[in-house]
FIPAZA-249811 format. One line per 4 residues: their letters; for each residue z, x, y of C-alpha. Coordinates in steps of 0.2 Angstrom, whole numbers, plus 5000, padded with zeros to 4 digits. Each point is the difference from the previous one (the first is absolute). Layout:
N
a = Z X Y | ...
END
This chain:
251
mgvt = 5144 5191 5558 | 4983 4997 4994 | 5003 5011 4986 | 5015 4988 4993
kqkw = 4989 4985 5003 | 4986 5008 4989 | 5013 5004 4987 | 5007 4983 5000
rqqp = 4983 4994 4999 | 4994 5010 4985 | 5016 4994 4989 | 4994 4988 4987
ppkk = 5005 4981 5002 | 5016 4995 4992 | 4998 4992 4982 | 5002 4981 4999
kmsr = 5014 4995 4989 | 4994 4989 4986 | 5008 4984 5000 | 5010 4994 4984
kakv = 4986 4988 4995 | 4986 5013 5002 | 5011 5011 4989 | 5002 4987 4987
nqlk = 4981 4996 5001 | 4996 5019 4998 | 5011 4999 4985 | 4992 4986 4991
wyrl = 4982 5008 5003 | 5007 5016 4991 | 5008 4991 4985 | 4984 4989 4999
kakk = 4988 5016 4999 | 5012 5008 4988 | 5000 4982 4989 | 4981 5001 5000
kmks = 5000 5017 4994 | 5012 4999 4986 | 4991 4983 4995 | 4983 5009 5001
pnpe = 4987 4997 4984 | 4996 5018 5004 | 5012 5010 4988 | 4996 5017 5012
vrir = 5006 4990 5015 | 5017 4995 4991 | 5003 5017 4995 | 4995 5010 5017
ykle = 5012 4987 5009 | 5014 5004 4988 | 4997 5019 5002 | 5000 4999 5019
kakr = 5015 4991 5000 | 5009 5011 4988 | 4994 5016 5010 | 5007 4993 5016
keew = 5016 4998 4991 | 5001 5017 4994 | 4998 5007 5017 | 5013 4989 5006
liek = 5012 5006 4987 | 4996 5018 5003 | 5004 4997 5018 | 5016 4992 4997
lrky = 5005 5015 4989 | 4997 5012 5013 | 5015 4994 5008 | 5011 5005 4985
evpr = 4995 5017 5001 | 5016 5010 5004 | 4998 5017 5010 | 5006 5014 4992
tpep = 5011 5011 5010 | 5000 5019 4999 | 5015 5005 4989 | 5008 5015 4996
vhdp = 4992 5008 4983 | 5011 4996 4986 | 5003 5013 4988 | 5005 4990 4983
eilt = 5013 5011 4987 | 4992 5008 4986 | 5010 4994 4985 | 5000 5009 4983
eeek = 4995 4993 4984 | 5019 4998 4994 | 5004 4992 5017 | 4986 4988 4998
fylk = 5005 4996 4983 | 5017 4996 5004 | 4995 4989 5015 | 4988 4990 4989
rtge = 5014 4998 4987 | 5013 4994 5012 | 4988 4991 5010 | 4994 4989 4984
kkkn = 5018 4995 4996 | 5004 4994 5018 | 4995 4983 5003 | 4997 5000 5020
yvpv = 4982 4998 5005 | 4990 4993 5015 | 4985 4989 4997 | 4984 5001 5010
grrg = 4991 4984 4998 | 4985 4993 5008 | 5004 5005 5017 | 4998 5019 4996
vfgg = 5010 5012 5008 | 5009 4996 5016 | 5016 5005 5009 | 5011 4989 4988
vvln = 4995 5010 4985 | 5005 5017 5009 | 5015 4992 5006 | 5006 4995 4982
mhlh = 4996 5017 4993 | 5013 5008 5013 | 5012 4988 4996 | 5000 5004 4981
wkkh = 4999 5018 5005 | 5017 4998 5008 | 5009 4998 4982 | 4987 5007 4989
etvk = 4989 5015 4998 | 4985 4991 4994 | 4992 4984 5002 | 4986 4990 4991
vvck = 4985 4992 5009 | 4992 4986 4990 | 4983 4995 5006 | 4995 4983 4994
pcrp = 4986 4994 5003 | 4990 5016 5001 | 4982 5005 4997 | 4994 5014 4989
gqvy = 5004 5017 5009 | 5009 4990 5015 | 5017 5007 4993 | 4995 5017 5006
eyae = 4996 4995 5017 | 5017 4991 5001 | 5008 5018 4995 | 4991 5009 5013
eltr = 5004 4988 5014 | 5018 4998 4995 | 5002 5019 4998 | 4995 5002 5018
lskg = 5010 4986 5007 | 5017 5003 4991 | 4998 5019 4998 | 5005 4998 4981
tvid = 4993 5008 4985 | 4990 4993 4987 | 5008 5005 4984 | 4989 4989 4987
ikpn = 4987 4985 5001 | 5002 4991 4985 | 4985 4989 4992 | 5009 4983 5004
ntim = 4997 5005 5018 | 5016 5005 5004 | 5004 5015 5012 | 5018 5009 4998
fyrg = 5005 5010 5016 | 5012 5012 5003 | 5008 5001 5016 | 5004 5020 5001
knyv = 5013 5012 4999 | 5004 5000 5018 | 4998 4982 5003 | 5006 4994 5017
qpkv = 4998 4980 5005 | 4989 4997 5014 | 5007 4990 5015 | 4983 4990 5000
mspp = 4998 4995 4982 | 4984 4990 5003 | 4986 5011 5006 | 4993 4992 5018
etls = 4982 5003 4993 | 5001 4988 4987 | 4997 4981 5000 | 5014 4987 4999
kqka = 5003 4988 4985 | 4989 4986 5008 | 4986 5010 5007 | 4997 5009 4984
leky = 4999 4982 4991 | 4988 4995 5013 | 4989 5017 4996 | 5001 4996 4982
rylq = 4994 4983 5002 | 4985 5006 5013 | 4997 5014 4986 | 4998 4987 4985
sleh = 4989 4990 5010 | 4989 5014 5005 | 4999 5006 4982 | 4995 4982 4995
tsqf = 4987 4997 5013 | 4991 5017 4996 | 5000 4996 4983 | 4992 4982 5003
iekl = 4987 5008 5012 | 4994 5012 4986 | 4999 4983 4988 | 4990 4992 5014
ekel = 4988 5015 5003 | 4998 5002 4981 | 4996 4981 4999 | 4987 5002 5014
edyk = 4992 5014 4993 | 4999 4991 4983 | 4993 4984 5008 | 4986 5011 5009
khva = 4995 5008 4983 | 4999 4983 4992 | 4989 4994 5015 | 4989 5016 4998
lfkn = 4997 4997 4981 | 4996 4981 5002 | 4987 5005 5014 | 4993 5012 4988
hnkg = 4999 4988 4985 | 4992 4986 5010 | 4988 5013 5006 | 4996 5005 4982
vaie = 4999 4982 4994 | 4987 4996 5015 | 4989 5015 4996 | 5000 4995 4982
kisn = 4994 4982 5003 | 4987 5007 5012 | 4994 5012 4986 | 5000 4986 4986
edtt = 4990 4989 5013 | 4987 5015 5003 | 4998 5003 4981 | 4997 4982 4997
vddp = 4988 4997 5012 | 4989 5017 4997 | 5000 4998 4981 | 4982 4996 4994
atts = 5007 4994 4982 | 5011 4987 5007 | 4984 4993 5011 | 4988 5001 4984
dsk = 5013 4991 4990 | 5002 4986 5012 | 4982 4998 5001
END
């Protein structure tokens, strides 16, 4: 009984809930503080405030993006079919003539893309995957990811960011055409937006850091210049006082 009483006494007191008025006052105080920093006559204060704010946003975006990381389940080893050069040439020619394609847009690779590939493979041996917009080199990442998810074979990657996939000789349409370890259409769009925001924020941070560095250099140069001017003035005054020729002429 005594032990339980001691434990109960050792517990910290519960935090008091803030009233709505107190919360509003606190927010007003934070806003006023931020306003003062933004309107500060010192440029360094303004730049540092923006930099801190941008870094906080970057951390928040990274934390948000962790929710969209899909854990990869251990899959059976996929053995891609080895095609001869003649077969590849034939499949390229036939694939280029066909008009069936799957677009990969700003959402990137998600479950719907793989589903559409399987739907095209139901009637066609090949399918084109058109990646727009696509950063330089990103098309190869898409090709690798889609090969893993669809179990297809990459025949060709064109300069216009188009990947041609072959379904395989012994292709069997899977029961679940959209892999479970992929994002939905909505979540893929949300992830894209967060990634875009993170990219812009990181660029903004780099810009602010450069601005701060340039400002510090400018201040250092200005101080050195002022010191040089002051030393020069003092030396000139000393020479005028100590020069005997000037004193004799004045007499």
